[in-house]
C-alpha positions in Angstrom: 145.3 105.2 121.4 144.7 103.1 124.5 141.8 100.8 125.3 139.8 103.5 127.1 140.2 106.0 124.2 139.1 103.3 121.8 136.0 102.5 123.8 135.2 106.2 124.0 135.6 106.7 120.3 133.4 103.7 119.6 130.8 105.0 122.0 130.8 108.4 120.3 130.3 106.6 116.9 127.4 104.7 118.3 125.8 107.8 119.7 126.2 109.7 116.5 124.7 106.7 114.6 121.8 106.7 117.0 121.1 110.4 116.4 121.2 110.0 112.7 118.9 107.0 112.7 116.4 109.0 114.8 116.5 111.8 112.2 115.9 109.3 109.5 113.0 107.8 111.4 111.5 111.3 111.9 111.8 112.0 108.2 110.1 108.7 107.4 107.4 109.4 109.9 106.6 112.8 108.3 106.5 111.1 104.9 104.2 108.4 106.3 101.8 111.0 107.8 101.5 112.8 104.5 101.2 109.7 102.5 98.5 108.2 104.6 96.0 110.9 103.5 96.6 110.0 99.9 97.0 106.2 100.4 94.0 105.3 98.2 95.3 107.3 95.3 98.8 106.0 95.8 97.6 102.4 95.7 95.6 103.0 92.5 98.8 104.4 90.9 100.8 101.4 92.2 98.3 98.9 91.0 97.9 100.5 87.5 100.4 98.2 85.8 98.5 95.1 87.0 95.1 96.7 86.3 96.1 97.2 82.7 96.7 93.4 82.3 93.6 92.2 84.1 90.5 91.0 82.3 87.7 93.5 82.1 85.7 93.8 85.3 88.5 92.4 87.5 89.3 94.1 90.8 91.4 93.6 93.9 90.1 91.8 96.9 90.9 91.4 100.6 90.0 88.4 102.7 90.9 89.6 106.1 88.8 92.2 108.0 91.9 94.4 108.6 93.7 93.7 105.4 92.7 97.0 103.7 93.6 99.1 106.7 97.0 97.6 107.2 97.6 97.7 103.5 97.3 101.5 103.5 99.5 101.6 106.7 102.2 99.6 105.0 101.9 101.5 101.8 102.2 104.8 103.6 105.4 103.5 105.3 107.0 102.5 102.1 106.1 105.8 100.5 107.5 107.6 103.6 110.8 105.8 102.9 110.7 107.1 99.3 110.1 110.7 100.3 112.7 110.5 103.1 115.4 109.3 100.7 117.3 112.7 100.5 117.3 112.9 104.3 118.5 109.4 104.7 121.3 110.0 102.2 122.3 113.2 103.9 122.6 111.5 107.2 124.6 108.7 105.7 127.0 111.3 104.2 127.2 113.1 107.5 128.2 109.8 109.3 131.1 109.0 106.9 132.1 112.7 106.3 134.6 112.8 109.2 136.8 110.3 107.3 136.9 112.4 104.2 139.3 115.1 103.1 138.0 118.7 103.1 137.9 118.8 99.3 135.9 115.6 99.3 133.3 116.9 101.7 132.0 119.3 99.1 130.5 116.4 97.2 127.6 116.2 99.7 125.3 118.0 97.3 126.0 115.9 94.2 125.9 112.8 96.5 122.4 113.5 97.7 121.1 114.6 94.3 122.7 111.6 92.5 121.7 109.1 95.2 118.1 110.3 95.2 117.9 110.4 91.4 119.3 106.9 91.1 116.8 105.6 93.6 113.9 107.2 91.7 115.2 106.0 88.4 115.5 102.4 89.8 111.9 102.5 91.0 110.7 104.0 87.8 112.5 101.4 85.8 110.8 98.6 87.8 107.4 100.2 87.6 107.3 101.3 83.9 109.6 98.6 82.3 109.6 95.4 84.4 106.0 95.5 85.9 104.1 95.5 82.6 106.2 92.6 81.2 106.0 90.6 84.4 102.3 91.1 84.9 101.5 90.2 81.3 103.3 87.0 81.9 101.5 86.1 85.1 98.0 87.1 83.8 98.5 85.0 80.7 97.8 81.9 82.8 94.2 83.0 83.3 91.7 80.7 81.6 88.0 80.1 81.6 88.4 77.8 84.6 91.2 79.8 86.3 90.4 83.3 87.3 92.7 85.8 88.9 91.6 87.6 92.0 94.6 89.6 93.2 94.8 90.3 97.0 95.7 93.9 97.9 97.8 92.5 100.8 99.9 90.2 98.6 100.2 92.7 95.8 101.4 95.4 98.1 104.1 93.2 99.7 105.2 92.0 96.2 105.2 95.4 94.5 106.7 97.6 97.2 109.6 95.2 98.1 110.3 94.7 94.4 110.4 98.4 93.7 112.5 99.1 96.7 114.9 96.4 95.6 115.2 98.1 92.2 115.8 101.4 93.9 118.5 99.9 96.1 120.1 98.2 93.1 120.4 101.5 91.3 122.4 102.8 94.3 125.3 100.5 93.2 127.5 103.5 92.2 127.1 105.1 95.6 127.7 101.8 97.4 130.9 101.0 95.5 132.1 104.6 96.0 131.9 104.2 99.7 133.6 100.8 99.6 136.5 102.3 97.8 136.6 105.4 100.1 136.7 103.1 103.1 139.5 101.1 101.6 137.5 97.8 101.4 138.2 97.5 97.7 140.1 99.5 95.1 139.3 100.6 91.6 141.9 98.2 90.3 140.3 95.3 92.1 136.9 96.2 90.8 138.1 96.3 87.2 140.0 93.0 87.6 136.9 91.3 88.9 134.5 92.7 86.2 133.6 89.2 84.9 132.5 88.2 88.4 130.4 91.3 88.7 128.6 90.4 85.5 128.0 86.9 86.7 126.7 88.2 90.0 124.4 90.6 88.2 122.7 87.7 86.5 122.5 85.7 89.7 120.8 88.6 91.5 118.5 89.1 88.5 117.5 85.4 88.6 116.7 85.7 92.3 114.8 89.0 92.2 113.1 88.8 88.8 109.4 87.7 89.2 109.4 85.7 86.0 111.6 82.8 85.1 112.3 83.7 81.4 115.7 84.9 80.2 114.4 88.1 78.7 113.1 89.5 82.0 116.2 88.4 83.8 118.4 90.1 81.3 116.2 93.2 81.6 117.2 93.4 85.2 120.8 92.3 84.9 121.6 94.8 82.2 121.1 97.9 84.4 123.2 96.3 87.1 126.1 95.8 84.7 125.7 99.4 83.3 125.6 100.8 86.8 128.8 98.9 87.7 130.5 100.4 84.7 129.2 103.9 85.7 130.6 103.2 89.2 134.1 102.6 87.8 133.9 105.9 85.9 132.7 107.9 88.9 135.3 106.3 91.2 138.1 107.2 88.8 136.9 110.8 88.6 136.0 111.4 92.2 138.3 109.1 94.3 141.8 110.4 94.5 144.6 108.3 95.9 145.6 109.4 99.4 149.0 111.1 99.5 151.8 109.0 100.9 153.4 110.3 104.0 156.7 112.1 103.6 159.8 110.2 104.7 162.7 112.4 105.7 
């Protein structure tokens, strides 16, 4: 392939990427539009773990005139990403599919279902398991002279980014699958560096966990380690070695 062909191929890849990004943005936009009509109910659901830990009579506040409006806008955007997850994963698969064998392309259905399911499980784990423990820790610092007045703006930024981080972390099996398919790493290399993966899990947990105690950090590191092990199993089952070319 000469230089002109390489430039043409690269241009085609960029054009395809642009089209798929536009489709993803349209899907997020549709999710945003629907979510905005239910933004108040969604925020109440999102805030429930903190409400459960607040002293009686406590409520959220906003200090800027536009804070409440932009909070609902941002919340609708994050919710739109959540609802668009299957479309985003489908477009991701479509972008890498040309580099796969025909028998590998049939995994598109399981890939989308598994990817979406893992994303939802990650968010649910953060919401139902980590949030109650973390908020109980934070609210415990409330005293007669120190009152908690949570801002809707700050809470939204914290909770949405935290939950999206958990959803992304639970996509580890998908991420490692593609790294192996692209030849960046091999199953053998992943297994050989298992100890480093465990160390990295605790480093990530220490950075992302909202509380400094070891229990909560372990609560986040443990799923990462389990997902890494699941990734190795999936890679072993789904990723076949490419046949060596015949030499006459």
